[in-house]
RODO-2510 file (C-alpha; in nm, 4 decimals, decimal comma):
residues 556
     n   res          X          Y          Z
     1     m     0,1860    -2,8565     1,7719
     2     e    -0,1376    -2,7157     1,6203
     3     d    -0,1255    -2,6779     1,2485
     4     d    -0,0752    -2,3131     1,1532
     5     t    -0,3349    -2,3316     0,8834
     6     a    -0,5952    -2,4506     1,1491
     7     r    -0,4885    -2,1839     1,3830
     8     l    -0,5219    -1,9075     1,1224
     9     a    -0,8775    -2,0228     1,0516
    10     t    -1,0006    -1,9161     1,3872
    11     t    -1,1538    -1,5745     1,4661
    12     e    -0,9243    -1,5014     1,7544
    13     p    -0,7670    -1,1509     1,7366
    14     l    -0,4138    -1,1092     1,6697
    15     v    -0,1531    -0,8690     1,8019
    16     t     0,1914    -0,7375     1,7120
    17     a     0,4858    -0,6987     1,9571
    18     a     0,4129    -0,3359     1,9613
    19     e     0,0476    -0,3954     2,0801
    20     i     0,1703    -0,6374     2,3504
    21     a     0,4008    -0,3539     2,4693
    22     r     0,0979    -0,1061     2,4711
    23     l    -0,1171    -0,3595     2,6596
    24     t     0,1395    -0,3990     2,9315
    25     g     0,2786    -0,0568     2,9448
    26     v     0,6414    -0,1734     2,8711
    27     t     0,8785    -0,0945     2,5893
    28     r     0,9041    -0,3102     2,2816
    29     a     1,2586    -0,4058     2,4082
    30     a     1,1072    -0,5517     2,6978
    31     v     0,8666    -0,7687     2,4934
    32     s     1,1653    -0,8878     2,2847
    33     n     1,3313    -0,9929     2,5956
    34     w     1,0459    -1,1944     2,7026
    35     r     1,0297    -1,3744     2,3793
    36     r     1,4039    -1,4660     2,4083
    37     r     1,4182    -1,5674     2,7805
    38     h     1,0875    -1,7404     2,8143
    39     e     1,0467    -2,0554     2,6424
    40     d     0,6781    -2,0816     2,7050
    41     f     0,6214    -1,7345     2,5355
    42     p     0,3328    -1,7610     2,2815
    43     t     0,4450    -1,8953     1,9515
    44     p     0,3551    -1,6574     1,6573
    45     v     0,0582    -1,7845     1,4465
    46     a     0,0894    -1,5586     1,1611
    47     g     0,3124    -1,2837     0,9992
    48     g     0,6555    -1,3076     0,8977
    49     a     0,9881    -1,3210     1,0844
    50     g     1,0149    -0,9393     1,0893
    51     s     0,6451    -0,8823     1,2091
    52     p     0,5128    -1,1848     1,3941
    53     l     0,1523    -1,1929     1,5025
    54     y     0,0384    -1,3477     1,8243
    55     s    -0,2905    -1,4927     1,9595
    56     l    -0,4297    -1,2093     2,2008
    57     p    -0,6038    -1,4819     2,4296
    58     e    -0,2663    -1,6671     2,4431
    59     v    -0,0746    -1,3493     2,5280
    60     r    -0,3171    -1,2591     2,7862
    61     s    -0,3058    -1,5905     2,9496
    62     w     0,0783    -1,5858     2,9566
    63     l     0,0871    -1,2326     3,1014
    64     e    -0,1418    -1,3317     3,3596
    65     n     0,0599    -1,6421     3,4645
    66     q     0,3752    -1,4448     3,4609
    67     s     0,2319    -1,1487     3,6492
    68     k     0,3640    -0,9124     3,3780
    69     g     0,2401    -0,5735     3,2833
    70     k    -0,0058    -0,3496     3,4521
    71     e    -0,3827    -0,3369     3,4779
    72     a    -0,5369    -0,2518     3,1403
    73     s    -0,6253     0,1048     3,0975
    74     t    -0,9836     0,1944     2,9780
    75     e    -0,8511     0,2830     2,6404
    76     v    -0,6757    -0,0712     2,6102
    77     r    -0,9989    -0,2287     2,7237
    78     l    -1,2022    -0,0341     2,4629
    79     w    -0,9410    -0,1481     2,2092
    80     e    -0,9758    -0,5158     2,3092
    81     r    -1,3499    -0,4951     2,2829
    82     l    -1,3242    -0,3705     1,9484
    83     r    -1,1009    -0,6338     1,8314
    84     t    -1,3271    -0,8894     2,0037
    85     v    -1,6400    -0,7630     1,8245
    86     y    -1,5154    -0,6609     1,4841
    87     g    -1,2019    -0,8800     1,4412
    88     d    -0,9956    -0,7719     1,1369
    89     d    -1,2729    -0,5264     1,0137
    90     m    -1,1494    -0,2615     1,2564
    91     v    -1,2433     0,0362     1,0284
    92     r    -1,6140    -0,0552     1,1014
    93     g    -1,5506    -0,0706     1,4661
    94     l    -1,3656     0,2654     1,4594
    95     t    -1,6608     0,4081     1,2564
    96     e    -1,9049     0,2935     1,5088
    97     v    -1,6997     0,4745     1,7834
    98     a    -1,6829     0,7827     1,5591
    99     e    -2,0543     0,7800     1,5079
   100     t    -2,1145     0,7676     1,8808
   101     l    -1,8696     1,0609     1,9406
   102     v    -2,0515     1,2569     1,6624
   103     q    -2,4094     1,1821     1,7261
   104     g    -2,3914     1,0928     2,0935
   105     d    -2,6756     0,8354     2,2083
   106     r    -2,7973     0,8271     1,8478
   107     g    -2,4607     0,6604     1,7405
   108     r    -2,4926     0,2929     1,6463
   109     h    -2,3309    -0,0008     1,8368
   110     n    -2,5246    -0,2887     1,7447
   111     g    -2,6604    -0,2840     2,0941
   112     d    -2,3027    -0,3312     2,2406
   113     d    -2,3529    -0,1509     2,5934
   114     a    -2,0044    -0,2446     2,7265
   115     l    -1,8651    -0,0563     2,4112
   116     r    -2,0828     0,2265     2,4581
   117     s    -2,0031     0,2525     2,8218
   118     l    -1,6177     0,2538     2,7519
   119     v    -1,6623     0,5395     2,5076
   120     a    -1,8622     0,7338     2,7602
   121     e    -1,6001     0,6654     3,0362
   122     l    -1,3080     0,7737     2,8189
   123     t    -1,4957     1,1119     2,6949
   124     a    -1,5437     1,2058     3,0439
   125     d    -1,1743     1,3468     3,0736
   126     r    -1,0733     1,3798     2,7148
   127     s    -1,2270     1,5349     2,3918
   128     p    -1,3813     1,3112     2,1259
   129     a    -1,1007     1,4119     1,8952
   130     e    -0,8265     1,2940     2,1193
   131     l    -1,0007     0,9750     2,1698
   132     l    -1,0457     0,8910     1,8137
   133     a    -0,6844     0,9940     1,7338
   134     g    -0,5645     0,7583     1,9903
   135     l    -0,7684     0,4677     1,8485
   136     t    -0,6619     0,5489     1,4897
   137     a    -0,3034     0,5506     1,5882
   138     r    -0,3416     0,2016     1,7363
   139     y    -0,5039     0,0895     1,4267
   140     v    -0,2332     0,2282     1,1898
   141     d     0,0280     0,0270     1,4096
   142     s    -0,1945    -0,2907     1,4485
   143     s    -0,1742    -0,6228     1,2800
   144     g    -0,5094    -0,5915     1,1124
   145     r    -0,4015    -0,3266     0,8552
   146     a    -0,0743    -0,5064     0,7479
   147     g    -0,0580    -0,4976     0,3700
   148     s    -0,4055    -0,3407     0,3347
   149     d    -0,5053    -0,0469     0,1312
   150     g    -0,6195     0,2812     0,3087
   151     i    -0,3066     0,3376     0,5320
   152     t    -0,0386     0,5663     0,4836
   153     s     0,2249     0,5239     0,7478
   154     q     0,3161     0,8003     0,9890
   155     r     0,6743     0,8303     0,8456
   156     l     0,5738     0,8334     0,4858
   157     t     0,3202     1,1077     0,5741
   158     q     0,5876     1,3104     0,7461
   159     a     0,8042     1,2851     0,4236
   160     i     0,5301     1,4084     0,1928
   161     t     0,4523     1,6720     0,4216
   162     y     0,8081     1,7894     0,4265
   163     f     0,8610     1,8014     0,0613
   164     a     0,5111     1,9449    -0,0152
   165     g     0,5782     2,2636     0,1755
   166     d     0,2692     2,4633     0,3176
   167     e     0,1656     2,7041     0,0317
   168     a    -0,1290     2,5180    -0,0873
   169     r    -0,4872     2,6321    -0,0058
   170     t    -0,6782     2,3580    -0,1758
   171     v    -0,5611     1,9924    -0,1263
   172     l    -0,6858     1,6685    -0,2854
   173     d    -0,6152     1,3077    -0,2217
   174     p    -0,7732     1,0874    -0,4854
   175     a    -0,6800     0,7491    -0,2855
   176     c    -0,7225     0,9013     0,0694
   177     g    -0,8027     0,5738     0,2628
   178     i    -0,8785     0,6598     0,6176
   179     g    -0,7639     1,0314     0,5457
   180     s    -0,4274     1,0424     0,7470
   181     l    -0,2180     1,1748     0,4603
   182     l    -0,4733     1,4248     0,3522
   183     f    -0,5394     1,5692     0,6993
   184     a    -0,1617     1,5920     0,7705
   185     v    -0,0715     1,7582     0,4525
   186     g    -0,3728     1,9789     0,4530
   187     g    -0,3546     2,1109     0,8028
   188     r    -0,2856     2,4843     0,6776
   189     a    -0,5108     2,4731     0,3751
   190     d    -0,8594     2,6223     0,3222
   191     t    -1,0285     2,3254     0,1681
   192     l    -0,9559     1,9399     0,1578
   193     y    -1,0977     1,6856    -0,0771
   194     g    -1,0701     1,3222    -0,0571
   195     q    -1,1923     1,0098    -0,2361
   196     d    -1,1484     0,6376    -0,1745
   197     v    -1,2689     0,3213    -0,3496
   198     d    -1,3663     0,1609    -0,0156
   199     p    -1,6858     0,3237     0,1234
   200     a    -1,5869     0,2197     0,4786
   201     n    -1,2742     0,4086     0,4489
   202     a    -1,4334     0,7104     0,3007
   203     r    -1,6936     0,6991     0,5752
   204     f    -1,4523     0,6796     0,8502
   205     a    -1,2294     0,9577     0,7040
   206     g    -1,5378     1,1887     0,6805
   207     l    -1,6213     1,1341     1,0505
   208     r    -1,2673     1,1963     1,1484
   209     a    -1,2642     1,5174     0,9653
   210     g    -1,5887     1,6208     1,1592
   211     l    -1,4220     1,5558     1,4855
   212     m    -1,0861     1,7274     1,4065
   213     d    -1,0156     2,0814     1,3942
   214     l    -0,9635     2,0953     1,0159
   215     p    -1,0494     2,3145     0,7151
   216     d    -1,3734     2,2605     0,5183
   217     t    -1,3345     1,8937     0,4099
   218     t    -1,5486     1,6710     0,1722
   219     v    -1,4675     1,2971     0,1460
   220     r    -1,6432     1,0829    -0,1203
   221     a    -1,6628     0,7135    -0,2004
   222     g    -1,5749     0,5856    -0,5462
   223     d    -1,3005     0,4585    -0,7694
   224     s    -1,1063     0,7723    -0,8611
   225     l    -1,0204     0,6386    -1,2034
   226     r    -1,3383     0,5064    -1,3140
   227     d    -1,5716     0,7303    -1,1171
   228     d    -1,4046     1,0549    -1,0620
   229     q    -1,6076     1,2554    -0,7963
   230     y    -1,4239     1,5854    -0,8692
   231     r    -1,4128     1,6168    -1,2459
   232     d    -1,3948     1,9920    -1,2356
   233     l    -1,1670     2,0380    -0,9311
   234     r    -0,8269     2,1904    -0,9829
   235     a    -0,6253     2,1828    -0,6540
   236     e    -0,3196     2,3562    -0,5784
   237     l    -0,1848     2,0425    -0,4131
   238     v    -0,2460     1,6745    -0,5044
   239     v    -0,0987     1,4119    -0,2771
   240     c    -0,1542     1,0314    -0,3412
   241     e    -0,0172     0,6958    -0,2318
   242     p    -0,2076     0,4807    -0,5059
   243     p    -0,2682     0,1204    -0,4798
   244     v     0,0227    -0,0704    -0,6634
   245     g     0,0249    -0,3680    -0,9077
   246     i    -0,3448    -0,3226    -1,0112
   247     a    -0,3973    -0,4871    -1,3351
   248     d    -0,7691    -0,4184    -1,3736
   249     w    -0,7658    -0,0465    -1,3204
   250     g    -1,0200     0,0306    -1,6128
   251     r    -0,7850     0,0745    -1,8929
   252     e    -1,0117    -0,0475    -2,1543
   253     d    -1,2965     0,1506    -2,0434
   254     l    -1,0967     0,4858    -2,0333
   255     l    -0,8796     0,4626    -2,3586
   256     l    -1,0324     0,7908    -2,4758
   257     d    -1,0260     0,9758    -2,1339
   258     p    -0,8626     1,3199    -2,1515
   259     r    -0,6584     1,2542    -1,8314
   260     w    -0,4011     1,0580    -2,0422
   261     e    -0,2068     1,3843    -2,1401
   262     f     0,1279     1,2000    -2,1591
   263     g     0,0014     0,8764    -2,3110
   264     i    -0,2249     0,5863    -2,2355
   265     p    -0,0797     0,3667    -1,9500
   266     s    -0,0450    -0,0056    -2,0071
   267     r    -0,2292    -0,2549    -1,7901
   268     a     0,0782    -0,3092    -1,5826
   269     e     0,1366     0,0815    -1,5220
   270     s    -0,1676     0,1518    -1,3150
   271     e     0,0500     0,3983    -1,0875
   272     l     0,1292     0,6047    -1,4078
   273     a    -0,2545     0,6267    -1,4627
   274     w    -0,2724     0,7702    -1,0999
   275     l    -0,0046     1,0027    -1,1716
   276     q    -0,1960     1,1451    -1,4699
   277     h    -0,5065     1,1581    -1,2780
   278     s    -0,3471     1,3678    -1,0163
   279     y    -0,1842     1,6037    -1,2503
   280     f    -0,5175     1,6456    -1,4324
   281     h    -0,6641     1,7821    -1,1055
   282     t    -0,3612     2,0264    -1,0376
   283     a    -0,4257     2,4028    -1,0969
   284     p    -0,1676     2,6184    -1,2635
   285     g     0,1433     2,6602    -1,0315
   286     g     0,0200     2,3654    -0,8152
   287     q     0,2034     2,0464    -0,7226
   288     v     0,1729     1,6713    -0,7337
   289     l     0,3357     1,4604    -0,4872
   290     i     0,2915     1,0903    -0,5499
   291     v     0,4330     0,7770    -0,4021
   292     m     0,5793     0,5315    -0,6543
   293     p     0,7236     0,1712    -0,6475
   294     t     1,1104     0,2093    -0,7486
   295     s     1,0434    -0,0015    -1,0575
   296     v     0,8213     0,2512    -1,2167
   297     a     1,1337     0,4823    -1,2473
   298     y     1,2754     0,2323    -1,5058
   299     r     1,0404    -0,0130    -1,6257
   300     k     1,0241    -0,0470    -2,0166
   301     a     0,6428    -0,0165    -2,0268
   302     g     0,6378     0,3355    -1,8792
   303     r     0,9289     0,4808    -2,0777
   304     r     0,7219     0,6920    -2,3204
   305     i     0,5141     0,8468    -2,0324
   306     r     0,8318     0,9207    -1,8264
   307     a     0,9896     1,0698    -2,1225
   308     e     0,6812     1,3174    -2,1837
   309     v     0,6734     1,4252    -1,8333
   310     v     1,0323     1,5098    -1,8329
   311     r     1,0429     1,6693    -2,1911
   312     r     0,7814     1,9078    -2,0722
   313     g     0,9596     2,0172    -1,7770
   314     l     0,6935     1,9036    -1,5147
   315     l     0,8991     1,6734    -1,3059
   316     t     1,0896     1,8795    -1,0559
   317     h     1,2201     1,6247    -0,7950
   318     v     1,2498     1,2550    -0,7318
   319     v     1,3176     1,1353    -0,3855
   320     a     1,4262     0,7703    -0,3063
   321     l     1,3148     0,7358     0,0589
   322     p     1,4536     0,4786     0,2992
   323     p     1,3239     0,1217     0,3030
   324     g     1,0328     0,0641     0,5565
   325     m     0,8455     0,3995     0,4665
   326     a     0,5532     0,2112     0,3271
   327     a     0,3008     0,0605     0,5497
   328     s     0,2624    -0,2808     0,3893
   329     h     0,6225    -0,3706     0,2997
   330     a     0,9945    -0,2920     0,3815
   331     l     1,1156    -0,1930     0,0408
   332     s     1,2241     0,1537    -0,0779
   333     v     0,9687     0,3857    -0,2504
   334     h     1,0130     0,6945    -0,4567
   335     l     0,8378     1,0199    -0,4312
   336     w     0,7643     1,2002    -0,7438
   337     v     0,7044     1,5720    -0,7508
   338     l     0,5486     1,7474    -1,0449
   339     r     0,4425     2,1161    -1,0846
   340     r     0,1924     2,2511    -1,3572
   341     p     0,3551     2,5436    -1,5237
   342     s     0,2037     2,8900    -1,4740
   343     d     0,2878     3,2656    -1,5090
   344     t     0,5069     3,2408    -1,1901
   345     h     0,6252     2,8869    -1,2329
   346     q     0,7994     2,7885    -1,5625
   347     a     0,8910     2,4464    -1,6836
   348     v     1,2077     2,3312    -1,5365
   349     e     1,5295     2,2733    -1,7059
   350     s     1,6712     2,0148    -1,4631
   351     v     1,5308     1,7565    -1,2228
   352     r     1,6595     1,7266    -0,8718
   353     m     1,7652     1,3638    -0,7810
   354     t     1,7602     1,2847    -0,4111
   355     d     1,8724     0,9429    -0,2629
   356     l     1,7944     0,8826     0,0941
   357     t     1,7829     0,5007     0,0866
   358     g     2,0877     0,4732     0,2957
   359     n     1,9408     0,6891     0,5909
   360     a     1,7708     0,5537     0,8961
   361     l     1,3994     0,5607     0,9172
   362     d     1,3971     0,8546     1,1681
   363     a     1,6692     1,0633     0,9916
   364     s     1,6247     1,4142     0,8654
   365     f     1,4783     1,4412     0,5262
   366     e     1,7274     1,7146     0,4387
   367     p     1,9889     1,5626     0,2105
   368     q     2,3511     1,5324     0,3015
   369     p     2,6425     1,6006     0,0557
   370     g     2,6609     1,3225    -0,1980
   371     q     2,2814     1,2390    -0,1646
   372     s     2,1386     1,4922    -0,4160
   373     t     2,2187     1,6363    -0,7584
   374     e     2,0501     1,8385    -1,0321
   375     v     2,0335     1,6462    -1,3644
   376     p     1,9512     1,8409    -1,6939
   377     r     1,6442     1,7030    -1,8488
   378     i     1,8213     1,6432    -2,1840
   379     e     2,0394     1,3945    -2,0105
   380     l     1,7364     1,1943    -1,8829
   381     l     1,5794     1,1690    -2,2244
   382     d     1,7859     0,8590    -2,3480
   383     d     1,6888     0,5266    -2,4513
   384     t     1,5568     0,4131    -2,0991
   385     v     1,4463     0,7399    -1,9385
   386     d     1,5709     0,5960    -1,5927
   387     l     1,4432     0,8208    -1,3113
   388     t     1,6124     0,6296    -1,0437
   389     p     1,8098     0,8867    -0,8192
   390     a     2,0899     0,6567    -0,7307
   391     t     2,1647     0,5952    -1,1052
   392     h     2,2279     0,9605    -1,1777
   393     i     2,3932     1,0427    -0,8317
   394     a     2,6242     0,7515    -0,8747
   395     a     2,7129     0,8475    -1,2386
   396     r     2,7914     1,2058    -1,1439
   397     l     3,0059     1,1154    -0,8353
   398     t     3,1436     0,7948    -1,0256
   399     d     3,0492     0,5976    -0,7083
   400     y     2,9532     0,2768    -0,8700
   401     a     3,0379     0,0927    -0,5585
   402     a     2,7439     0,2567    -0,3542
   403     q     2,4949     0,2044    -0,6361
   404     y     2,5951    -0,1514    -0,6859
   405     t     2,5777    -0,2223    -0,3055
   406     a     2,2438    -0,0677    -0,2967
   407     v     2,0988    -0,2695    -0,6043
   408     r     2,2551    -0,5944    -0,4522
   409     a     2,0797    -0,5202    -0,1211
   410     d     1,7691    -0,4454    -0,2940
   411     i     1,7859    -0,7879    -0,4844
   412     g     1,8363    -0,9387    -0,1496
   413     a     1,5416    -0,7765     0,0175
   414     r     1,3045    -0,8744    -0,2711
   415     l     1,4373    -1,2369    -0,2612
   416     a     1,3316    -1,2673     0,1070
   417     q     0,9909    -1,0995     0,0254
   418     l     0,9301    -1,3537    -0,2486
   419     q     0,9803    -1,6414    -0,0237
   420     g     0,7252    -1,5014     0,2189
   421     l     0,4761    -1,4428    -0,0571
   422     l     0,4566    -1,8180    -0,1593
   423     p     0,1680    -1,9546     0,0495
   424     t     0,2075    -2,2666     0,2446
   425     l    -0,0254    -2,5203     0,0506
   426     s    -0,1347    -2,8500     0,2163
   427     e    -0,2088    -3,1552     0,0172
   428     g    -0,5698    -3,1929    -0,1052
   429     s    -0,7886    -3,4954    -0,1374
   430     g    -0,6920    -3,5515    -0,4954
   431     g    -1,0328    -3,4662    -0,6281
   432     h    -1,0828    -3,1747    -0,8863
   433     l    -1,2995    -2,8822    -0,7724
   434     q    -1,4091    -2,8324    -1,1366
   435     d    -1,5681    -3,1690    -1,1294
   436     g    -1,7997    -3,0751    -0,8455
   437     a    -2,0674    -2,7939    -0,8347
   438     v    -1,9824    -2,5091    -1,0642
   439     v    -2,1314    -2,1965    -1,1849
   440     s    -2,0525    -2,0095    -1,5192
   441     l    -1,9215    -1,6632    -1,5476
   442     s    -2,2218    -1,5883    -1,7881
   443     e    -2,4668    -1,6810    -1,4977
   444     l    -2,2916    -1,4611    -1,2468
   445     s    -2,2813    -1,1643    -1,5008
   446     r    -2,6564    -1,2036    -1,5833
   447     a    -2,7378    -1,2118    -1,2116
   448     g    -2,5423    -0,8784    -1,1767
   449     l    -2,2939    -1,0256    -0,9352
   450     i    -1,9769    -0,9557    -1,1417
   451     r    -1,8551    -0,7349    -1,4085
   452     t    -1,5850    -0,8402    -1,6421
   453     s    -1,3032    -0,6982    -1,8757
   454     e    -1,0742    -0,8575    -2,1355
   455     d    -0,8557    -1,0124    -1,8617
   456     a    -1,0308    -1,0092    -1,5311
   457     a    -1,3655    -1,0291    -1,3419
   458     v    -1,4607    -0,8016    -1,0581
   459     s    -1,7161    -0,9079    -0,7959
   460     t    -1,9947    -0,6596    -0,7301
   461     s    -2,1459    -0,8664    -0,4423
   462     d    -2,0371    -0,9657    -0,0919
   463     q    -2,1352    -1,3163    -0,2008
   464     l    -1,8241    -1,3455    -0,4247
   465     d    -1,4472    -1,2720    -0,3757
   466     t    -1,2667    -1,1023    -0,6485
   467     d    -0,9299    -1,2737    -0,6125
   468     y    -1,1102    -1,6073    -0,5888
   469     l    -1,2830    -1,5405    -0,9105
   470     n    -0,9817    -1,4391    -1,1018
   471     g    -0,7692    -1,7215    -0,9461
   472     f    -1,0098    -1,9922    -1,0977
   473     l    -1,0372    -1,7993    -1,4306
   474     r    -0,6637    -1,8939    -1,4698
   475     s    -0,7217    -2,2661    -1,4061
   476     p    -0,6093    -2,4980    -1,6823
   477     a    -0,9468    -2,5727    -1,7976
   478     n    -1,0543    -2,2106    -1,8200
   479     n    -0,7132    -2,1227    -1,9650
   480     r    -0,7835    -2,3548    -2,2651
   481     r    -1,1185    -2,1772    -2,3203
   482     s    -0,9894    -1,8288    -2,2818
   483     t    -0,6484    -1,8259    -2,4510
   484     t    -0,6646    -1,7088    -2,8196
   485     a    -0,4625    -1,8546    -3,1115
   486     s    -0,2094    -1,5725    -3,0564
   487     g    -0,1515    -1,6660    -2,7003
   488     t    -0,3624    -1,3675    -2,5513
   489     f    -0,5723    -1,4472    -2,2463
   490     r    -0,9311    -1,2938    -2,2780
   491     t    -1,1958    -1,3634    -2,0177
   492     d    -1,4393    -1,6185    -2,1684
   493     t    -1,7909    -1,5064    -2,0199
   494     r    -1,9538    -1,7829    -2,1960
   495     g    -1,7505    -2,0943    -2,1207
   496     a    -1,5487    -2,0097    -1,7963
   497     r    -1,6667    -2,2137    -1,4930
   498     i    -1,6039    -2,1259    -1,1226
   499     p    -1,6437    -2,3944    -0,8339
   500     r    -1,9207    -2,3115    -0,5980
   501     m    -1,8140    -2,2637    -0,2336
   502     g    -1,9009    -2,0459     0,0649
   503     i    -1,7529    -1,6997     0,0978
   504     e    -1,5093    -1,8062     0,3761
   505     d    -1,3729    -2,0769     0,1600
   506     q    -1,3583    -1,8300    -0,1406
   507     r    -1,1552    -1,5760     0,0766
   508     r    -0,8992    -1,8544     0,1765
   509     y    -0,8435    -1,9274    -0,1909
   510     g    -0,8551    -1,5691    -0,2841
   511     a    -0,5760    -1,4823    -0,0319
   512     a    -0,3652    -1,7591    -0,1759
   513     f    -0,4226    -1,6456    -0,5388
   514     r    -0,3438    -1,2738    -0,4206
   515     s    -0,0090    -1,3906    -0,2869
   516     l     0,0735    -1,5717    -0,6217
   517     v    -0,0084    -1,2585    -0,8305
   518     e     0,2051    -1,0466    -0,6110
   519     f     0,4854    -1,3189    -0,6254
   520     e     0,4715    -1,3070    -0,9944
   521     r     0,4849    -0,9217    -1,0070
   522     l     0,7849    -0,9231    -0,7722
   523     m     0,9444    -1,1937    -1,0060
   524     r     0,9094    -0,9560    -1,2996
   525     d     1,0482    -0,6601    -1,1100
   526     l     1,3450    -0,8753    -0,9846
   527     t     1,4210    -0,9866    -1,3397
   528     e     1,4581    -0,6039    -1,4478
   529     l     1,6497    -0,5269    -1,1453
   530     g     1,8884    -0,8220    -1,1952
   531     e     1,9351    -0,6746    -1,5583
   532     r     2,0232    -0,3381    -1,4152
   533     a     2,2774    -0,5033    -1,1492
   534     a     2,4471    -0,6969    -1,4136
   535     t     2,4901    -0,3921    -1,6313
   536     l     2,6099    -0,1732    -1,3567
   537     a     2,8533    -0,4292    -1,2536
   538     r     2,9887    -0,4893    -1,6066
   539     d     3,0359    -0,1244    -1,6641
   540     g     3,2003    -0,0497    -1,3216
   541     l     3,4429    -0,3515    -1,3831
   542     t     3,5230    -0,2408    -1,7374
   543     g     3,5793     0,1142    -1,6317
   544     g     3,7896     0,0583    -1,3453
   545     a     3,5257     0,1756    -1,0872
   546     l     3,4741    -0,1463    -0,9463
   547     l     3,7050    -0,4431    -0,8558
   548     p     3,6455    -0,8215    -0,8725
   549     p     3,6015    -1,0031    -0,5396
   550     s     3,9216    -1,1246    -0,3649
   551     d     3,9684    -1,5046    -0,2781
   552     n     3,8546    -1,4108     0,0698
   553     d     3,5136    -1,2752    -0,0274
   554     a     3,4573    -1,4399    -0,3642
   555     g     3,1682    -1,6188    -0,2184
   556     s     2,9937    -1,3403    -0,0327
***
């Protein structure tokens, strides 16, 4: 069988089971049946067990041989054309379509007459907004966006919209991606503002806004933490699904920034930097709804900031959402709701804690009995300031069993994700890359190709991959140059050396290093989660709320 690494190195487009169903006009269950019943069904070439990815040419060949499905619609043919021309860079392809829809014949398609013809055919019987909405929905469900920034899943968007209400007239999303969350939440507002670090996402979001029946909308490109495009804006509603686990979020450059009203976030707490940025832009009486990883609720590094938010009576609600809400992973996430006090909205005396983690993905967001409770803020201001809803609901209902089961399941899910994150690495030739052609960090910096901080380097050029740079900065040779006598790692712009290689090879290394960084982050979270599980089990056993396993289930 062809080696998986070799297959992934090809440029052929990949599709999910959901996309195969759309191509053939059948249900996903039918595709699952084909996979089980036909031994010659194409083998997945990427993705995990829960979301396998298939080679589109192999799928189309199999469908043709089996006479499965129906003749592809024009929209399907347009989508396939986009996948063929743009590969994984589908935002650029969708932007080209959007520009054609906005500008007509003046739109750019790199001379692709077939693409232009398909767009013209489709707009003969539907509006440009309907066409772009359909293509965007395909993109959100497609394989190309898995794990990427810029996508808020439809179900998470629905949750945020539900808890936000519809009273805001001005809405800001400082990490808006392609704009889906901003547009959904701000449908009844007067003015919308968005910003995204990726210029391609920002460009596409702006074009989408121009084609949709939306309020006055402005979308700008730039890093909201380092380059705030709306410094004087105070919105009635700020929504945000920030990037997570970003160590190089600009802390050293922003130590004196007035946005850190609750304390300067640590390098490991970029999410709490986004929280304070969002609150900074909230008008009196306005709300912040921000998506948080579950670990932010209890990590030691963020305790002081959590305490300050609670002490001031700003945190009104924490909602633990069902696993699978986020676009890039299957773990649960929290939704934090803050409100800035005003003459009509005073600081709260208690925080509502809601735990929906046991619900189905399509269940109502209205909590059932036993899923929500009010916790006086004085009870939250202990040594840990744990804002995990299950902790307080379980304690008030003395239901240690439910919480212990949930934590145990969370540990199992994280362990499964850890295994999937470790890249499959093949044996090398035995040579050392550092012995070949190298370039120093100082040379790259003088050429304006990178910028550096104490512990990372960031590419400013399409010639260099950031994750590749930082992975090799942590090589044994560079570690010896960069580690101080106290054990602290500081980027050595004078002595650090990076191997020279083409951008495609850089990206392969960068992807492997990125997986390792995420693996290390999850390991840290798993350690803290394990400590919580052990404490919960010990307290439940000694208090009589939990019983030890019987002989029959001692090994389970």
